C-alpha positions in Angstrom: -26.1 -15.4 -4.0 -23.6 -14.4 -1.2 -21.3 -16.8 -2.5 -21.4 -15.6 -6.1 -20.9 -12.1 -4.8 -18.0 -13.1 -2.7 -16.4 -15.0 -5.6 -16.9 -11.9 -7.9 -15.4 -9.7 -5.5 -12.3 -11.9 -5.1 -11.9 -12.1 -8.9 -12.0 -8.3 -9.2 -9.7 -7.9 -6.2 -6.9 -10.4 -7.6 -7.0 -8.7 -11.1 -6.9 -5.2 -9.5 -3.9 -6.3 -7.4 -1.8 -6.6 -10.5 -1.2 -2.9 -9.8 0.0 -3.5 -6.4 2.2 -6.5 -7.6 4.0 -4.0 -9.9 4.7 -1.8 -7.0 6.2 -4.8 -5.0 8.0 -6.1 -8.2 9.4 -2.8 -9.1 10.5 -1.9 -5.7 12.1 -5.3 -5.1 13.9 -5.6 -8.3 16.0 -2.6 -7.7 17.8 -4.5 -5.0 19.1 -7.4 -7.1 19.5 -5.3 -10.3 22.2 -3.0 -8.8 23.9 -5.9 -7.2 24.7 -7.4 -10.6 28.3 -6.9 -11.7 27.1 -6.8 -15.3 24.7 -3.9 -14.5 27.7 -1.9 -12.9 30.0 -2.6 -15.7 27.2 -1.7 -18.4 26.5 1.6 -16.6 30.0 2.6 -16.2 30.7 1.6 -12.6 28.3 4.3 -10.9 29.3 5.6 -7.5 27.4 5.3 -4.4 25.5 8.4 -5.0 24.2 7.4 -8.3 23.5 3.9 -7.2 21.6 5.2 -4.3 19.8 7.3 -6.7 18.2 4.2 -8.3 16.1 4.0 -5.2 15.7 7.5 -4.2 14.5 8.7 -7.8 12.0 5.9 -7.8 10.6 6.9 -4.4 10.6 10.5 -5.6 8.6 9.5 -8.7 6.0 7.8 -6.3 5.8 11.0 -4.4 4.9 12.7 -7.8 2.5 9.8 -8.5 0.6 10.7 -5.4 0.5 14.4 -6.4 -0.9 13.3 -9.7 -3.4 11.3 -7.9 -4.5 14.4 -6.0 -4.9 16.4 -9.2 -6.5 13.8 -11.6 -7.9 10.9 -9.4 -11.4 12.4 -9.0 -11.5 14.0 -12.5 -10.7 10.8 -14.3 -12.7 8.6 -12.1 -11.5 5.4 -10.4 -11.3 3.4 -13.5 -9.9 6.1 -15.8 -7.3 7.1 -13.2 -6.0 3.5 -12.9 -6.0 3.3 -16.8 -3.8 6.2 -16.9 -1.5 4.8 -14.4 -1.2 1.5 -16.2 0.2 3.5 -19.3 2.7 5.3 -17.3 4.2 2.3 -15.4 4.4 0.4 -18.6 6.3 3.3 -20.5 8.7 3.5 -17.3 9.3 -0.3 -17.3 10.1 -0.2 -20.9 12.6 2.7 -20.6 14.4 0.9 -17.8 14.6 -2.4 -19.7 16.0 -0.6 -22.7 18.2 1.8 -21.1 21.6 2.2 -22.7 23.0 4.6 -19.9 22.6 5.5 -16.3 20.5 8.7 -17.3 18.0 6.8 -19.2 17.8 4.1 -16.7 17.0 6.6 -13.9 14.4 8.4 -16.1 12.6 5.1 -16.6 12.9 4.7 -12.7 11.2 7.9 -12.1 8.4 7.5 -14.8 7.6 4.0 -13.5 7.7 5.5 -9.8 5.1 8.1 -10.9 2.7 5.1 -12.0 3.5 2.9 -9.1 3.0 5.6 -6.6 -0.7 6.3 -8.0 -1.4 2.5 -8.2 -0.3 1.6 -4.6 -2.9 3.8 -3.0 -5.5 3.9 -5.8 -6.0 0.2 -6.0 -7.0 -0.3 -2.2 -9.1 2.9 -2.4 -11.0 1.2 -5.4 -11.3 -2.1 -3.7 -12.6 -0.5 -0.5 -15.4 1.3 -2.4 -16.6 -1.8 -4.3 -16.6 -4.2 -1.3 -19.3 -5.4 1.1 -18.7 -4.3 4.6 -18.6 -7.9 6.0 -15.7 -8.8 4.0 -14.2 -5.4 2.8 -11.0 -5.9 4.9 -10.3 -9.2 3.1 -11.1 -7.9 -0.4 -9.1 -4.7 0.2 -6.2 -6.5 1.8 -5.7 -8.8 -1.3 -4.0 -5.6 -2.7 -1.6 -5.8 0.0 -0.9 -9.4 -0.7 -0.2 -8.3 -4.4 2.5 -6.0 -3.0 4.3 -8.7 -0.9 3.8 -11.4 -3.8 5.6 -8.8 -6.1 8.4 -8.4 -3.7 8.7 -12.0 -3.4 8.7 -12.8 -7.2 11.2 -9.9 -7.8 13.7 -11.5 -5.2 13.6 -14.9 -6.6 13.6 -13.7 -10.3 16.8 -11.7 -9.3 18.3 -14.8 -7.8 17.5 -17.0 -10.8 18.9 -14.4 -13.2 22.2 -14.3 -11.2 22.8 -17.8 -12.7 22.4 -16.5 -16.3 25.6 -16.0 -18.4 27.3 -12.5 -17.6 25.6 -9.9 -19.5 22.7 -7.4 -19.8 20.3 -10.4 -19.7 21.0 -10.8 -16.1 19.1 -7.5 -15.3 17.1 -6.8 -18.6 15.0 -9.8 -18.2 13.7 -9.0 -14.8 13.0 -5.5 -15.6 11.3 -6.4 -18.8 8.9 -8.9 -17.0 7.0 -5.9 -15.7 5.9 -4.8 -19.2 3.0 -7.3 -19.7 1.4 -6.7 -16.3 0.5 -3.1 -16.9 -1.0 -3.9 -20.3 -3.1 -6.7 -18.9 -4.5 -4.6 -16.0 -5.5 -2.0 -18.5 -7.4 -4.6 -20.6 -9.3 -5.5 -17.5 -10.2 -1.9 -16.6 -11.7 -1.2 -20.0 -13.6 -4.3 -20.3 -15.1 -6.2 -17.2 -13.9 -4.5 -14.0 -16.8 -2.6 -12.3 -16.9 1.2 -11.6 -17.3 2.6 -8.1 -21.0 3.3 -7.5 -20.0 5.9 -5.0 -18.1 8.0 -7.6 -21.0 7.6 -10.0 -23.4 9.1 -7.5 -20.9 11.9 -6.9 -21.1 12.5 -10.7 -24.7 12.5 -10.6 -25.1 9.3 -12.5 -27.6 7.5 -10.2 -29.0 4.9 -12.6 -25.4 3.8 -13.6 -24.5 3.8 -9.9 -27.5 1.7 -9.0 -26.5 -0.8 -11.8 -23.0 -1.1 -10.6 -24.2 -1.5 -7.0 -26.4 -4.5 -8.1 -23.4 -6.1 -9.8 -21.2 -5.7 -6.7 -23.7 -6.6 -4.0 -25.2 -9.8 -5.1 -25.1 -10.8 -1.4 -28.2 -8.7 -0.7 -31.9 -9.4 -1.6 -33.5 -6.7 -3.8 -35.2 -4.7 -1.1 -31.9 -4.8 0.9 -30.1 -3.4 -2.2 -32.6 -0.6 -2.5 -32.5 0.3 1.1 -28.7 0.2 1.4 -28.3 2.1 -1.9 -30.6 5.0 -0.7 -28.7 5.2 2.5 -25.4 5.4 0.8 -26.8 7.9 -1.7 -28.3 10.1 1.1 -25.0 10.1 3.0 -22.9 11.1 0.0 -25.2 13.9 -1.1 -25.4 15.1 2.5 -21.4 15.3 2.6 -21.4 16.9 -0.8 -23.8 19.5 0.3 -21.4 20.8 3.0 -19.5 22.6 0.2 -16.0 22.6 1.5 -14.2 25.5 0.0 -10.8 25.4 1.6 -8.3 23.1 3.2 -8.8 25.0 6.5 -12.4 23.8 6.3 -11.1 20.2 5.8 -9.3 20.3 8.8 -12.2 21.9 10.6 -14.9 19.7 9.5 -12.9 16.4 9.2 -9.8 17.2 11.1 -9.8 13.8 13.1 -10.3 11.7 10.0 -7.7 13.5 7.9 -5.0 13.5 10.6 -5.6 9.8 11.3 -5.2 9.0 7.5 -2.1 10.9 7.2 -0.7 9.7 10.4 -1.0 6.1 9.3 1.0 6.6 6.3 3.8 8.6 8.1 3.8 5.7 10.8 4.3 3.1 8.0 7.6 4.8 6.9 8.9 5.4 10.5 8.7 1.8 11.5 11.8 1.5 9.3 10.2 -1.1 7.0 11.9 0.3 3.8 15.2 0.7 5.5 15.3 -2.8 6.6 14.0 -4.2 3.2 16.6 -2.0 1.1 19.5 -2.6 3.4 19.1 -6.1 4.4 21.7 -7.2 1.8 24.2 -4.8 3.2 23.6 -6.3 6.7 24.2 -9.8 5.1 27.4 -8.6 3.4 28.5 -7.4 6.8 28.0 -10.8 8.2 30.2 -12.2 5.7 27.6 -14.0 3.4 28.4 -14.7 -0.1 26.5 -13.1 -3.1 24.2 -15.9 -3.9 23.5 -16.6 -0.2 22.6 -12.9 0.0 20.2 -13.2 -2.8 18.6 -16.4 -1.5 18.1 -14.7 2.0 16.5 -11.8 0.2 14.0 -14.2 -1.5 13.3 -15.9 1.7 12.5 -12.5 3.3 10.1 -12.0 0.5 8.4 -15.3 0.7 7.9 -14.9 4.7 6.5 -11.5 4.1 4.0 -12.7 1.5 2.8 -15.8 3.5 2.2 -13.8 6.6 0.4 -11.2 4.6 -1.8 -13.9 3.2 -2.5 -15.7 6.4 -3.8 -12.7 8.3 -5.5 -11.3 5.3 -7.8 -14.4 5.1 -8.2 -15.1 8.9 -7.6 -12.0 10.9 -8.4 -8.6 9.4 -12.2 -8.8 9.4 -12.2 -11.0 12.4 -10.0 -8.8 14.5 -10.7 -5.4 12.8 -8.3 -2.7 11.9 -7.6 -1.1 15.2 -6.4 -4.4 16.8 -4.3 -5.2 13.8 -2.6 -1.7 13.8 -1.9 -1.8 17.6 -0.7 -5.4 17.5 1.7 -4.8 14.6 3.2 -1.7 16.1 3.7 -3.3 19.5 5.4 -6.3 18.0 7.7 -4.1 16.0 9.0 -2.2 18.9 10.0 -5.5 20.6 11.5 -7.0 17.3 13.6 -4.0 16.5 15.0 -3.8 20.0 15.9 -7.4 19.7 17.5 -6.9 16.2 19.5 -3.8 17.4 21.1 -5.8 20.3 21.7 -8.9 18.2 23.6 -6.7 15.7 25.4 -4.9 18.4 26.6 -8.1 19.9 27.2 -10.4 16.6 27.6 -8.2 13.5 31.5 -8.2 13.9 33.2 -11.5 14.6 32.9 -15.2 13.8 30.0 -16.4 16.0 27.8 -18.1 13.4 25.0 -18.8 15.9 25.0 -15.3 17.0 24.8 -14.1 13.4 22.0 -16.5 12.7 19.9 -14.9 15.5 20.9 -11.5 14.2 19.3 -12.6 10.8 16.3 -14.0 12.6 15.6 -10.4 13.8 15.2 -9.3 10.2 12.8 -12.2 9.4 10.8 -11.5 12.6 10.3 -7.9 11.5 9.0 -9.2 8.3 6.6 -11.4 10.3 5.1 -8.6 12.4 5.0 -5.9 9.8 3.4 -7.9 7.0 1.2 -9.9 9.2 -0.6 -6.9 10.9 0.4 -3.7 8.9 1.3 -4.7 5.5 -2.4 -4.5 4.3 -4.2 -2.7 7.0 -2.2 0.6 6.6 -3.3 0.8 2.9 -7.1 0.1 3.4 -7.6 2.0 6.8 -7.2 5.7 5.3 -9.7 5.3 2.5 -12.3 3.6 4.7 -12.2 6.4 7.1 -12.4 9.4 4.8 -15.8 10.8 3.4 -16.1 10.5 -0.4 -15.4 14.1 -1.2 -12.0 13.9 0.5 -11.1 10.5 0.0 -9.0 10.5 -3.0 -7.3 13.8 -2.2 -6.5 13.0 1.5 -5.4 9.7 0.5 -3.0 11.2 -2.0 -1.5 13.5 0.5 -1.1 10.8 3.0 0.7 8.6 0.6 2.9 11.5 -0.5 3.8 12.0 3.0 4.7 8.3 3.2 7.0 8.5 0.3 8.6 11.9 1.3 9.5 10.5 4.8 10.7 7.3 3.1 13.1 9.3 0.9 14.6 11.1 4.1 15.1 7.9 6.1 16.3 5.7 3.3 18.9 8.3 2.0 19.9 8.5 5.6 20.4 4.9 5.9 23.9 4.4 4.9 25.3 7.4 7.0 23.2 6.5 9.8 24.4 2.7 9.8 28.0 4.0 9.5 27.9 6.6 12.2 25.4 5.2 14.8 25.2 1.6 13.5 22.3 -0.4 15.1 21.2 2.6 17.1 19.5 3.6 14.0 16.8 1.1 15.0 16.1 2.9 18.1 15.0 6.0 16.0 12.2 3.7 14.6 11.5 2.4 18.0 10.8 5.7 19.4 8.6 6.7 16.6 6.7 3.5 16.7 6.1 4.0 20.4 4.7 7.4 19.8 2.4 6.2 17.0 1.3 3.2 19.2 0.0 5.6 21.8 -1.7 7.9 19.3 -3.3 4.9 17.6 -4.7 3.6 21.1 -6.5 6.9 21.8 -7.4 8.1 18.2 -7.8 5.2 15.8 -11.4 3.9 15.9 -12.6 0.6 14.6 -14.2 0.3 11.0 -15.0 -3.4 10.9 -18.2 -4.4 9.3 -19.5 -1.0 9.0 -20.4 0.6 5.6 -18.1 3.4 4.4 -21.0 5.8 5.1 -21.4 4.5 8.7 -18.0 5.0 9.6 -18.6 8.8 9.8 -20.3 8.1 13.2 -17.1 6.6 14.8 -15.6 10.1 14.3 -18.6 12.0 15.8 -19.8 13.0 12.3 -23.5 12.9 11.2 -24.7 9.8 9.6 -27.8 9.8 7.3 -30.3 7.0 8.5 -33.4 8.3 7.0 -34.3 8.9 3.4 -37.5 8.5 1.4 -37.8 6.0 -1.4 -39.8 6.7 -4.7 -43.3 5.8 -2.9 -42.5 8.4 0.0 -41.8 5.5 2.4 -39.0 6.1 4.9 -36.0 4.1 5.0 -34.2 4.0 8.4 -34.9 6.1 11.5 -33.5 9.5 11.4 -30.3 11.5 10.9 -28.1 11.3 13.9 -24.8 12.3 15.2 -23.2 9.0 16.3 -19.9 8.6 18.2 -18.6 5.2 18.4 -16.5 4.2 21.4 -13.1 2.7 20.7 
């Protein structure tokens, strides 16, 4: 039974991760699209400002997608909101593919960004809520693997289409490949994918919640299902009864949990991951690489990211836990960015091919550390630590903060690299050091705890006693538990 539950969870996670695959693909395909001469000619040779807008408008759309999640996520439910996002991203992809001018292309990027911005945080949130504690990290992290798989595929599709005859096929075909995936995910959502039993409890649909819980927890015996479900229901109803009426009360009652969730997403941006990913082609160009070599290196970067993400998702995240993954990743990034900055300082200009090779190595080492330890963890940790009443809204705020910070540092990228050059990396080094210290003291472990038990790690009350239908007691009391980190 445990094996069948595990296989079922993997199947649902793989299908749900079509949503995060679209995030990775649409993010990555912009890099190769704007590098094609055929695209530049068709769009009337846009200047650097308009070309940069291809990236920034998409990220701005993602921020709007997070706001949409804040407003609609709980109202539509987990499955309903994901269905809405599938429709949005499909429309955006279709507009990009059929664009006849720059304005239409940017509009498609913005609309797709709205859908992608919601999907990238809603998919891991959904998977966290339907997973067993023993393998929740693995199931949730499959969504992160979907992101890196999308980046990898987009890079190699861009490389392959560069060999196509000159014309709009070079860039329309890669953009059009996004369209079927949103439709496929929508079909899965309306047919076989399970709803979140926690959201059904919140809506007062207890029998439906119990039926969905049985479906996703085939690893439990019947009496274990009953006991765990009652405890889950008791904790959710206890938290709902607290009647949070304002955001001031959110940061009074759940300040630690909310600030940790937001800080995780801000930290993600301030590692510089998007700057390195978007501008790696510029670095390769400055090193004297040809266009096809640059596209191939971008493909290798995506492949390294995906493989590292998969390895640690399967072997480490549930074994090590989230805290160790986060701290190890941040510490590794600090060292790698210092190395990369100094290699670029010494070898970015000149003909020392060995030195330039070590410079490129720094970019790939960043991919190894970021996607091995942070790539998935940063997306599943926030929904794990938040109570159900706040989970969707605070995750949406955290994700919006992530995208807003990304807009700033990405837009500043060209100017920063021009004026302070490789010293821009030290901005990210300083930020990552600060977040490593914060993480050491304030990020508790969530491994192998139910989502309701995690409240104890933050000093909040955990319901451990409820009565079943016969009046028998399940558990041993309502306690205020504080978990040492």
